[in-house]
C-alpha angles and dihedrals in degrees: 000000000000128000133312126309127233137183137213131188127214114201113209102208121235116281127205117256121225090252123121098193115092127229109259090255090057100259121137116247113264141157120255121254114273126224117216116186129205116194110194139193125184093290111358135054141194121217120212123204107353114209130255114237130074092240093046092049094049090050095048090047089056091049091052090048092051090061092061090225126142106239108218103167140022114202126194119202096202144352105264105121096235087069100052116011089105095050099094092053094047091045090055093045095052103024091243131153119241112218136174139150120284090251094051090050089054091051089048090059089049090053090046091053091053094043099103096052098034119023098028090046091055094042109023114196092357104095120081123242103263148160133196105277099161121123123206109270109248116242090347088275132110115197118219111182091321096316116117116229104194126213111216118191113218104174122222121011118138085339137006127283098020126167141182134217116236118202105187096184088061098036082235134143118189095205107184107201096337086092128036124198117204095326128105109262124243107247099167092112097040097106120131112359092350098117095046091047089052091051088052089053091054089052088056091053091048089054089065090063096224121186093200131027127193108211119210091234114036141171099232091217091067130080127237098249107159099209095049096045094047091047093048093045089053093045090054093050095045092049088050092052092051095045093048087064092047107040121073100201140035090246092053090049093047093050093046093050091045089054091051094047107027095154098055117111125246109020085188088077090055093047089051091055094043093054091051095046093052099047 
């Protein structure tokens, strides 16, 4: 085993969606900020959750190159396209291997199938030509200079078949969308037992006893404190579960949640979930 590990986070700022309708509070529709994490040893590095657009991917590639590290692996925590569409391009640029769980790879194919009418409709001409190039991660472990980075499958969170990357030597969990940090959570797939399943996933993350957590969508003004981000993600879900039983319409739910969480970024994400949950 070589020297100590470190991690850095690149935040891709919100970008506008190709949607003319405003959010009910008057905001323009935009996509939440994305967190891209680089875990580095002395020479090598592992990237977690590459971004989705051509511009974001080029910027992240330049950021990786500026570190001087040899990128060995690219890991995607789940199948939503915003966390992997740039993976093939970055893999080719750096000669890295793209890995994910079998469940995430299945969800990647699902997102690729809906790309034309969903992702490309929201961001026309902005997403790179891509295919699913991920291989199943062997033994749920990525080796980084003798340090084990462990893939933990947690089930349903803001989508199915999600996972996190646990870095014990840093007391770090790169949590993808299991944990949010100061950003409205994506509830569009929270029907049925979705919220309870998500809460169980947070319990799994908590059992790893992390000190720091990188959330997949993060307000870059906030720190990565694990206890706070887990608590706040749970609070949001529990409030949503309660308000879903109390509010009669999507607009009522949206307004009530916004009143509870006025400081969170991107109310448009909340509105997208509300309209799905009340159809």
